[in-house]
C-alpha positions in Angstrom: -75.4 -106.0 -54.0 -75.6 -102.5 -55.4 -75.2 -99.5 -53.5 -78.7 -98.5 -54.5 -80.0 -101.8 -52.7 -77.8 -100.7 -49.5 -79.3 -97.2 -49.4 -83.0 -99.2 -49.3 -81.7 -101.0 -46.4 -80.4 -98.3 -44.5 -83.7 -96.1 -45.4 -85.8 -99.0 -44.2 -83.8 -99.6 -40.7 -83.4 -96.0 -40.1 -87.1 -96.1 -40.3 -88.0 -98.5 -38.4 -85.5 -97.0 -35.7 -87.8 -93.8 -35.9 -90.9 -95.6 -34.9 -89.0 -96.7 -32.1 -88.5 -100.3 -32.9 -85.5 -102.2 -31.5 -82.4 -103.0 -33.7 -82.8 -106.7 -34.8 -78.9 -108.6 -34.0 -76.7 -108.4 -36.9 -76.9 -111.8 -39.6 -74.4 -113.2 -41.5 -76.3 -112.4 -44.4 -75.9 -108.7 -43.6 -72.1 -109.3 -42.7 -71.7 -110.3 -46.5 -73.6 -107.5 -47.5 -70.1 -105.5 -46.8 -67.8 -104.4 -49.6 -64.5 -104.1 -48.9 -62.2 -101.2 -49.3 -58.3 -101.5 -50.1 -55.2 -100.7 -52.3 -55.8 -96.7 -52.1 -53.6 -95.2 -54.5 -53.5 -91.1 -54.9 -52.7 -89.4 -57.7 -49.3 -87.6 -58.4 -50.8 -84.2 -57.7 -53.0 -85.9 -54.7 -56.6 -84.3 -56.8 -57.8 -88.0 -56.5 -57.7 -91.4 -55.2 -58.0 -95.2 -57.1 -58.8 -97.8 -54.9 -59.9 -101.3 -55.1 -63.1 -102.6 -53.9 -64.3 -106.2 -53.2 -68.2 -106.9 -54.1 -70.7 -108.6 -52.4 -70.7 -112.2 -53.6 -72.8 -113.5 -56.2 -75.2 -116.5 -56.2 -72.2 -118.3 -56.3 -70.3 -117.0 -53.7 -67.8 -115.6 -55.9 -66.8 -111.8 -55.2 -64.9 -109.5 -58.2 -62.9 -106.8 -57.4 -63.2 -103.6 -59.0 -61.7 -100.3 -59.4 -63.2 -97.1 -58.2 -62.1 -93.4 -57.9 -62.6 -90.4 -55.8 -61.6 -87.1 -56.1 -59.7 -85.7 -52.3 -61.8 -82.3 -52.7 -64.7 -82.1 -49.8 -68.3 -83.8 -50.8 -66.6 -85.6 -53.9 -68.7 -88.5 -54.9 -66.6 -92.2 -55.4 -67.5 -93.7 -58.9 -66.2 -97.3 -60.5 -64.0 -96.7 -63.6 -64.1 -99.9 -64.9 -66.2 -102.6 -65.3 -65.6 -106.3 -64.3 -62.4 -108.0 -62.3 -59.5 -105.6 -62.7 -56.4 -105.5 -59.8 -53.1 -103.9 -58.6 -53.8 -99.7 -59.9 -51.1 -97.9 -60.2 -50.8 -94.0 -61.8 -48.1 -93.4 -64.1 -45.6 -91.0 -62.9 -46.8 -88.1 -64.6 -50.2 -89.0 -63.6 -51.7 -88.9 -67.3 -53.1 -92.7 -66.8 -53.2 -95.6 -64.7 -52.1 -99.2 -65.1 -54.1 -102.4 -63.5 -54.3 -106.0 -64.2 -57.3 -107.8 -65.8 -58.1 -110.9 -68.2 -56.7 -110.7 -71.4 -57.9 -112.8 -74.4 -56.3 -116.0 -73.0 -58.1 -115.4 -69.8 -55.0 -114.8 -68.0 -54.0 -111.3 -66.1 -52.5 -109.0 -68.2 -51.1 -105.5 -67.6 -53.7 -102.6 -69.2 -53.0 -98.6 -69.2 -56.2 -96.5 -69.1 -55.7 -93.0 -69.9 -57.8 -90.1 -68.4 -60.2 -89.9 -71.3 -61.3 -93.3 -70.2 -59.3 -95.3 -73.0 -58.0 -98.4 -72.1 -54.8 -100.6 -74.1 -53.6 -104.0 -73.3 -50.0 -103.7 -73.1 -48.8 -107.2 -72.5 -49.9 -110.8 -73.8 -48.1 -112.8 -71.5 -49.1 -116.8 -71.7 -49.1 -117.3 -68.1 -50.2 -113.8 -67.0 -49.1 -110.8 -65.2 -48.6 -110.8 -61.3 -46.9 -107.3 -60.6 -45.9 -104.3 -62.3 -43.8 -101.0 -61.9 -43.4 -97.8 -64.4 -40.3 -96.4 -64.9 -39.9 -92.8 -63.3 -38.9 -91.6 -67.0 -42.0 -93.0 -68.4 -40.6 -94.7 -71.1 -41.0 -98.3 -69.4 -42.5 -100.8 -67.5 -41.2 -103.9 -65.4 -43.3 -106.7 -65.6 -43.3 -109.7 -63.5 -44.9 -112.7 -65.9 -45.0 -116.7 -65.7 -44.4 -118.9 -68.3 -47.2 -121.6 -67.7 -45.8 -124.9 -66.0 -46.1 -128.5 -67.8 -49.3 -130.0 -66.4 -49.3 -132.7 -68.7 -47.1 -135.1 -66.8 -49.1 -137.7 -64.6 -47.0 -137.2 -61.9 -45.8 -134.2 -59.4 -42.1 -133.8 -58.7 -42.5 -132.1 -55.3 -40.5 -129.1 -54.8 -39.4 -128.8 -58.1 -42.9 -128.4 -60.1 -43.0 -124.3 -59.6 -42.4 -122.4 -62.6 -40.3 -119.2 -61.9 -41.6 -115.8 -62.6 -39.8 -113.6 -64.7 -38.9 -110.0 -64.8 -39.7 -108.6 -68.5 -38.8 -104.5 -69.3 -41.8 -103.1 -71.7 -40.5 -100.6 -74.0 -43.8 -98.2 -73.9 -42.7 -96.8 -77.3 -42.1 -99.9 -79.2 -44.4 -101.9 -77.2 -41.5 -104.3 -77.2 -41.2 -106.7 -74.4 -37.4 -107.9 -73.2 -37.1 -110.6 -71.1 -34.1 -109.8 -68.2 -32.1 -112.0 -66.8 -31.6 -113.0 -63.3 -29.6 -115.8 -62.9 -32.3 -118.2 -62.9 -34.0 -117.0 -59.8 -37.6 -116.5 -59.5 -38.9 -112.6 -58.9 -41.6 -111.6 -56.4 -41.0 -107.8 -56.4 -39.5 -104.7 -58.1 -38.8 -101.1 -57.4 -37.3 -98.5 -60.2 -34.5 -96.3 -58.8 -35.4 -92.8 -59.1 -33.1 -92.2 -62.6 -34.6 -95.3 -64.5 -31.1 -96.7 -64.7 -31.6 -99.1 -61.7 -34.2 -101.5 -60.3 -34.3 -103.4 -56.8 -35.4 -106.4 -57.3 -36.4 -109.5 -54.7 -35.8 -112.7 -55.6 -35.9 -116.3 -54.9 -34.3 -120.1 -55.9 -38.3 -121.0 -57.0 -41.8 -119.2 -57.0 -43.1 -121.2 -53.8 -45.0 -119.9 -51.1 -42.2 -121.0 -48.8 -39.6 -119.1 -50.5 -41.5 -116.5 -51.0 -42.1 -115.5 -47.3 -38.8 -117.1 -46.0 -35.7 -116.9 -48.8 -36.0 -113.8 -50.3 -33.3 -111.8 -50.9 -32.9 -107.8 -52.4 -30.4 -107.1 -55.0 -29.9 -103.9 -57.1 -30.1 -104.9 -60.9 -28.0 -102.3 -63.5 -29.9 -102.2 -66.6 -27.0 -100.6 -68.6 -24.7 -103.4 -67.9 -27.6 -106.2 -67.0 -25.3 -106.9 -63.6 -27.0 -108.5 -60.8 -25.5 -107.1 -57.4 -25.1 -109.2 -54.7 -28.0 -109.7 -52.4 -27.7 -107.0 -49.6 -30.5 -108.8 -47.8 -31.5 -112.6 -47.7 -34.6 -112.3 -45.6 -36.8 -109.6 -47.3 -40.5 -108.9 -47.1 -42.1 -107.4 -50.0 -42.2 -103.7 -48.8 -39.2 -101.7 -50.1 -38.6 -98.7 -52.1 -35.9 -96.1 -53.1 -35.2 -92.8 -51.4 -36.1 -89.9 -54.2 -33.0 -89.0 -54.6 -31.6 -92.3 -55.0 -28.9 -92.4 -51.6 -30.6 -94.8 -50.0 -33.5 -98.1 -50.1 -35.7 -98.8 -47.3 -36.8 -102.3 -46.5 -38.4 -104.5 -44.4 -37.3 -107.8 -43.2 -37.6 -111.1 -41.0 -35.4 -111.8 -38.3 -33.9 -115.0 -37.4 -36.1 -118.0 -37.9 -38.4 -116.0 -39.5 -40.3 -114.6 -36.7 -40.6 -110.4 -36.2 -40.3 -108.0 -38.9 -37.8 -105.2 -38.6 -37.3 -102.0 -41.1 -33.8 -101.3 -42.7 -31.9 -98.8 -44.5 -29.4 -99.6 -47.1 -27.0 -97.3 -48.6 -25.7 -98.5 -52.5 -22.7 -96.4 -52.4 -21.5 -97.8 -49.3 -22.7 -101.4 -49.0 -23.7 -100.3 -45.4 -27.2 -101.0 -43.5 -28.6 -99.8 -40.4 -31.9 -100.5 -38.5 -34.6 -98.1 -38.8 -36.0 -96.8 -35.3 -34.5 -100.0 -33.0 -36.3 -98.5 -30.0 -39.8 -98.4 -31.6 -41.8 -101.5 -29.7 -44.1 -101.9 -32.4 -44.5 -103.2 -35.9 -43.8 -101.2 -39.2 -46.1 -102.7 -41.9 -45.7 -100.0 -44.5 -43.0 -97.3 -45.2 -43.0 -94.6 -47.8 -40.0 -92.0 -48.5 -40.8 -88.3 -48.4 -40.0 -85.7 -51.1 -36.7 -84.9 -49.0 -35.1 -88.2 -49.1 -34.5 -87.5 -45.2 -37.9 -88.3 -44.0 -40.7 -91.1 -44.1 -44.2 -91.8 -43.0 -44.7 -95.2 -41.8 -47.7 -97.0 -40.5 -46.8 -98.5 -37.4 -48.8 -100.7 -34.9 -48.6 -101.0 -31.0 -50.7 -102.6 -28.5 -54.0 -102.7 -30.4 -54.2 -99.8 -32.7 -52.2 -98.4 -35.8 -50.7 -95.2 -35.7 -48.7 -92.9 -38.4 -44.9 -92.2 -37.8 -43.5 -89.1 -39.3 -39.8 -90.5 -39.0 -36.3 -88.4 -39.7 -34.0 -91.4 -41.1 -31.0 -89.2 -40.4 -31.6 -89.2 -36.2 -33.4 -92.1 -36.8 -36.1 -90.8 -34.5 -39.6 -90.4 -34.7 -40.9 -86.6 -34.8 -44.7 -87.2 -34.2 -47.0 -89.8 -34.1 -51.1 -89.9 -34.8 -53.5 -92.6 -34.0 -56.0 -94.2 -36.1 -58.0 -97.0 -37.0 -56.7 -98.7 -40.4 -58.1 -101.3 -42.1 -54.7 -102.0 -43.7 -51.3 -101.1 -43.6 -50.7 -99.5 -47.1 -50.5 -96.0 -47.3 -49.4 -93.8 -50.6 -47.9 -90.1 -50.6 -48.9 -87.2 -53.3 -45.6 -86.1 -55.3 -45.2 -83.5 -52.7 -45.8 -85.5 -49.6 -48.6 -83.2 -48.3 -51.1 -85.5 -48.8 -51.4 -89.2 -47.8 -54.2 -91.8 -48.4 -54.8 -94.8 -46.8 -57.8 -97.6 -45.4 -59.4 -96.8 -42.7 -62.4 -98.1 -40.5 -64.1 -96.8 -37.4 -65.4 -98.9 -34.6 -68.6 -98.6 -35.8 -68.2 -98.3 -39.8 -66.1 -100.8 -41.9 -62.9 -99.5 -44.2 -63.2 -96.4 -46.1 -60.6 -94.3 -48.1 -59.2 -91.8 -45.8 -57.0 -88.8 -46.3 -54.9 -87.4 -44.1 -53.4 -83.5 -45.0 -52.2 -80.9 -42.8 -52.6 -83.7 -39.9 -56.1 -83.7 -40.3 -58.1 -86.8 -41.5 -61.0 -86.8 -43.7 -63.5 -89.8 -44.6 -63.5 -89.7 -48.7 -65.9 -92.6 -49.7 -68.8 -94.2 -48.1 -69.3 -97.6 -49.6 -71.3 -99.3 -46.5 -74.0 -96.8 -45.8 -76.3 -99.7 -44.8 -73.9 -100.4 -41.7 -75.0 -96.7 -40.2 -78.7 -98.5 -39.3 -76.8 -101.9 -37.5 -76.9 -101.8 -33.7 -73.6 -101.0 -32.7 -70.9 -102.7 -30.3 -69.2 -100.5 -27.6 -65.4 -100.9 -28.7 -62.3 -100.1 -26.1 -58.9 -101.1 -26.1 -58.1 -102.9 -23.1 -54.7 -103.8 -21.5 -54.0 -106.4 -18.4 -51.0 -107.4 -16.5 -49.6 -111.3 -17.4 -49.4 -113.4 -14.0 -46.3 -114.6 -15.3 -43.7 -111.7 -15.7 -46.1 -108.4 -15.3 -45.8 -107.7 -19.1 -48.6 -105.2 -20.1 -50.9 -107.3 -22.6 -53.2 -105.1 -24.9 -56.6 -106.4 -26.6 -59.9 -105.2 -28.0 -63.2 -105.4 -26.1 -66.6 -105.4 -27.1 -70.0 -105.2 -25.6 -73.5 -104.9 -26.6 -75.1 -101.6 -27.5 -76.0 -99.7 -24.4 -74.6 -102.3 -22.0 -73.9 -100.2 -19.0 -71.6 -103.2 -17.0 -74.5 -103.8 -14.9 -74.6 -107.2 -15.2 -72.0 -110.4 -16.3 -72.4 -111.4 -20.0 -71.8 -114.2 -22.0 -68.6 -114.0 -23.5 -66.4 -115.2 -26.5 -62.9 -115.2 -26.7 -61.6 -114.8 -30.6 -58.0 -115.5 -31.0 -56.2 -114.6 -33.9 -54.2 -116.4 -36.4 -50.6 -116.2 -36.8 -49.2 -116.5 -33.9 -47.6 -113.2 -35.7 -50.9 -111.4 -36.3 -53.0 -109.0 -34.1 -56.4 -107.7 -33.2 -56.5 -103.6 -33.8 -59.1 -101.1 -32.6 -61.4 -100.6 -35.2 -64.5 -102.6 -37.2 -64.5 -106.4 -36.1 -67.2 -107.3 -39.1 -66.4 -110.3 -41.1 -67.1 -114.1 -41.9 -63.6 -114.4 -39.2 -64.6 -111.4 -37.2 -67.1 -112.1 -35.0 -67.5 -109.2 -32.6 -69.7 -107.2 -34.0 -72.0 -109.5 -34.6 -71.7 -111.6 -31.7 -72.2 -108.1 -29.5 -75.2 -107.4 -31.2 -76.8 -110.6 -29.5 -76.2 -109.6 -26.3 -72.0 -111.4 -25.9 -69.0 -109.5 -24.7 -66.1 -110.4 -26.8 -62.5 -110.0 -25.8 -59.8 -110.3 -28.8 -56.4 -110.4 -26.7 -52.9 -110.2 -28.5 -50.8 -112.3 -26.2 -47.2 -112.9 -26.3 -46.8 -113.8 -29.9 -48.4 -111.1 -31.8 -47.0 -108.2 -33.6 -48.1 -105.8 -30.9 -44.9 -104.9 -28.8 -41.6 -105.4 -30.7 -39.4 -107.9 -31.7 -38.9 -109.7 -28.2 -42.7 -109.8 -27.6 -42.8 -111.7 -31.1 -40.4 -114.1 -30.4 -41.7 -114.8 -27.1 -43.7 -118.1 -27.9 -40.7 -119.9 -29.4 -40.8 -123.5 -28.3 -43.8 -122.1 -26.3 -47.2 -122.3 -27.8 -49.7 -123.3 -25.6 -47.2 -121.9 -22.7 -47.1 -118.1 -21.9 -49.5 -117.2 -24.5 -52.2 -119.5 -23.4 -51.7 -118.0 -20.0 -52.0 -114.2 -21.1 -55.0 -115.0 -22.5 -56.5 -116.8 -19.3 -55.3 -113.4 -17.7 -57.2 -111.4 -19.6 -60.4 -113.8 -19.2 -59.9 -113.4 -15.3 -59.7 -109.4 -15.5 -63.0 -109.4 -17.2 -64.7 -111.9 -14.6 -63.0 -109.8 -11.8 -64.6 -106.7 -13.3 -67.9 -108.6 -13.3 -68.3 -108.4 -17.4 -67.6 -112.3 -18.4 -69.9 -115.0 -16.8 -67.6 -117.3 -16.1 -70.3 -120.0 -16.3 -70.8 -119.0 -20.1 -67.4 -118.9 -21.6 -66.4 -119.3 -25.1 -63.8 -119.7 -27.0 -62.9 -119.7 -30.8 -60.5 -118.5 -33.8 -59.2 -119.5 -37.1 -55.8 -121.0 -37.8 -53.3 -120.2 -35.1 -56.5 -119.2 -33.3 -57.6 -122.8 -34.4 -54.4 -124.0 -32.4 -55.5 -121.9 -29.4 -58.8 -123.0 -29.0 -57.9 -126.6 -29.6 -55.4 -126.2 -26.9 -57.5 -124.2 -24.3 -60.5 -127.0 -24.2 -57.2 -130.1 -23.9 -56.4 -128.0 -20.4 -59.3 -126.3 -18.9 -62.8 -126.9 -18.7 -63.4 -122.9 -18.4 -64.7 -122.7 -21.9 -68.6 -124.2 -22.2 -68.1 -124.8 -26.3 -65.2 -124.1 -28.5 -64.9 -123.3 -32.3 -62.2 -124.7 -33.7 -61.0 -123.5 -37.6 -58.0 -124.6 -39.5 -56.0 -125.9 -36.5 -52.6 -127.0 -36.8 -53.1 -129.3 -33.7 -50.5 -132.4 -34.8 -47.4 -130.6 -34.7 -45.2 -133.5 -35.5 -47.1 -133.9 -38.9 -47.9 -130.2 -39.2 -44.2 -129.3 -39.6 -43.5 -131.9 -42.4 -46.8 -131.0 -44.2 -47.9 -127.6 -44.5 -46.8 -125.6 -47.4 -44.4 -123.4 -45.3 -42.2 -125.6 -43.5 -40.0 -122.9 -42.6 -43.0 -121.3 -40.3 -42.3 -123.8 -38.0 -38.5 -124.2 -38.2 -38.6 -120.4 -36.7 -40.5 -122.1 -33.6 -39.7 -125.6 -33.0 -37.1 -126.6 -35.3 -37.3 -130.1 -36.9 -39.3 -132.7 -35.9 -36.6 -135.0 -35.7 -34.8 -132.9 -33.9 -37.4 -132.1 -31.5 -40.1 -135.0 -31.5 -40.8 -134.5 -27.7 -41.4 -130.9 -27.5 -43.7 -131.3 -30.6 -45.8 -133.8 -29.0 -46.0 -131.7 -25.7 -47.3 -128.8 -27.6 -49.5 -130.5 -29.9 -53.4 -130.1 -28.5 -53.9 -133.7 -29.9 -52.2 -135.0 -27.1 -54.6 -133.8 -24.6 -57.9 -135.2 -26.5 -58.8 -137.3 -23.2 -58.9 -134.0 -21.0 -61.4 -132.5 -23.6 -65.2 -131.8 -22.0 -66.1 -128.9 -23.9 -68.4 -129.5 -27.4 -66.2 -128.7 -30.1 -67.1 -127.5 -33.8 -64.1 -127.7 -36.5 -64.3 -125.7 -40.0 -61.4 -126.2 -42.2 -61.1 -125.7 -46.2 -60.7 -128.9 -48.3 -57.9 -127.9 -50.1 -55.7 -126.4 -47.3 -52.2 -126.3 -47.7 -51.3 -124.2 -45.3 -52.9 -126.5 -42.3 -53.7 -129.6 -44.2 -57.4 -130.5 -43.8 -56.2 -134.0 -42.0 -55.5 -131.6 -38.8 -58.6 -130.4 -38.1 -60.0 -134.0 -39.0 -57.4 -135.6 -36.8 -58.9 -133.6 -33.8 -62.8 -134.1 -34.6 -62.2 -137.9 -35.2 -59.9 -138.2 -31.9 -63.0 -136.5 -30.0 -65.5 -138.9 -31.6 -63.6 -142.0 -30.4 -63.9 -140.9 -27.3 -67.6 -140.1 -27.1 -66.9 -136.6 -26.9 -69.5 -133.7 -28.3 -67.6 -132.6 -31.6 -68.8 -131.9 -35.1 -67.1 -131.0 -38.3 -67.7 -129.3 -41.7 -65.1 -129.4 -44.5 -65.5 -126.9 -47.5 -64.9 -128.4 -50.7 -62.4 -127.0 -52.8 -61.8 -124.2 -50.4 -58.0 -123.3 -49.3 -56.8 -122.0 -45.9 -58.1 -118.5 -45.9 -62.2 -118.8 -47.0 -62.9 -116.8 -49.9 -66.2 -118.2 -51.0 -69.4 -116.1 -49.9 -71.6 -119.4 -48.9 -68.7 -120.8 -47.3 -68.5 -117.9 -45.5 -72.2 -117.6 -44.6 -72.3 -121.4 -43.4 -69.1 -120.5 -41.1 -70.7 -117.8 -39.5 -74.2 -119.4 -39.2 -72.6 -122.4 -37.5 -70.5 -120.4 -35.3 -73.7 -118.4 -33.8 -75.5 -121.8 -33.8 -72.9 -123.4 -32.1 -72.4 -120.7 -29.4 -76.0 -120.0 -29.2 -76.5 -123.8 -27.9 -73.8 -124.6 -25.4 -73.1 -121.0 -24.4 
C-alpha cells in the first residue's frame, strides 16, 4: 500500500472521530497495511540514515524489502532511494557511497554500489549469489560471502551432506578482480574487518546447515598477508562481533553450554585471552557497538520486559548509565564520532520507526505508518508478579481495551512467545503473530508473560527450564493469570491461550493440564518431543534442554503434550506451515488427529508452501481471522 493510501485512511478515521463516531475494532487487513522498518544504518558523518522497509503484501501475499533514507536534521522527510527488492544497506567507510544486495542478471542476489549522485554499479556476478559483505576500512576491498549452487540433478538427497559451503571472496575495487580465500574447507557465515584492513574475524562452521550456523560456529582471526587462519578463540559464536577501532580487542557474543543463553565477551588477539563483558548484568545483550575511544561500548540490553541502552566501560566492566527505550529490534549503529546513534524503535501506540539518539535525547525520524494514529489504542503496561514456586519475579506486558478503567473483569487471552529463549517487550504488539493490539480493540485483556526460560533475566533464568518444559515455566504463566483474576481484570470464565512454536507447545501443554482455558490457538507446536528431537532441522536445540531421545525417552514422553490428549477438553485450533522444517508439520497433525480420534473439538489448517515463520500475507491474514473467530466463538 502506498504511503498516500495510508494518509487517506488516516484522514477518514480522524474525520469519523471528529463526528463522534467510535473507532471500529482493528482488522487483520489493517494489521497487514503496516510496513516494517528495520536495519537502520547511520552514515559515518551522522547526517542521514539508510534503512530497510518491508512493504505491504501484494495480491499474491508477497512483500518486498525496499531501501529508504532519512536525514537526521529536524523535520526531514524519508524518501525511497531504490525501487524494487534491495537488502543489506551498508555505507562505505568514507560515506561517499553505500552497498546493497539485489537480484543480478542471474536472479541471484549480487552486490551493488550506489554513489551519492544516484548511479549504481553491480560489483559481483557470483553464480550462487551473495549473502553478506563488508567494506574494508581503507576502501580498497570488499569481503564477500557467496555460495556456489549445489548440484540438484541427483535423484536423491544425502542427508547432512547436501549443504553447499559458503565461501569468502575478496573483491579488489580498483581492478574488479574477485579472489576466493581459502578457509580450510570450512563454510563462512560472518566477517568483520580489522581497523588496518590487514586482518579479518571470520565465523566458520563445518557446513552451511542451519544447525551448524546456530550451534557450531567458531571465530578465527584471518591474516590476509600470510593467508594464515588462526585457531578458534570461540567455538559457540553467534553472529554479532566486531573489532575495537584501535584493534586491541574483539567483542563478541556466544552461546553457553548446551546452546542456551547468550553472553558477550572480549578477546585480546595479542595475548589470546578473553573475559566476559558485564558478568553482573542480569539481562540479555542482543547488540553491541564500539565507541571511537576503543574503551567504551554502546550496548542494547533487555531486562524484564523492556529494552535499554547501556553505556559500558570495557576497562572497568561496568555500566556508566542506562536509558530505557522501546525497541523493535536490537540492532544499533553509531556515527564515526560516536555522538549519534540510530536504531529501530516503536512505541506502545505506534509501530517501529527509525529513531536517533543524540546527547541522550531521542528523536523519531520517520513516520511510515500514519494510518495507525486513528486506530483504537490499547492501554499497555509492564507488569510483574512473584513465582509461587520460588518467589522469583516474573515480568510481562498487559494490554487492556481503550478506556478500560478496571471496573469489570474482561475476557482474557494469554499469548505465549516462541523460544523458549525469547521474550515479549513493552511496545507495539500488532502483527500476524502479535495479537495484543487487535484483541484489545475488541474488548479483551491480553497477557504477554516472560516466564522462566525467557531471555529476560539473565543466564540462570534462561536455563531454568532444562529438563523442565511445562514445569516451572507453566506455573509462572498460571501465576500471572492468578494475579489478573485477583486484581479483577481477567474473567476466569472466559480465558483463552495461544502462541506459535514454543508458544504453541505451551498452549498445547496447558490444555492437557487444566480446564481453565476455554479456547486455545496452537501454532507450529512441538508436541511429541521424542520424534521432534530427531526430525527438526536444528537437533542441537533440544539436546541442550533434554539430551538425546535414546538417553531420555521417559522424560521426553513425560514432557510431551501429546501424552495428555485424554485430558484435553478445550476446543483447539492448530495452524502450521506445510513446509515447516523447524517443527515438522506432522507435530501439529499428530496433536490434531489425536484430539479428533477421541471426539474432541479441534480444527487444523496447513498453509501451502509455508515454512516455520509465516511470511506470506495471504497466510498471515487467514491466521489472524481464524484466531479471532476461534476466540470469538469459544470465549
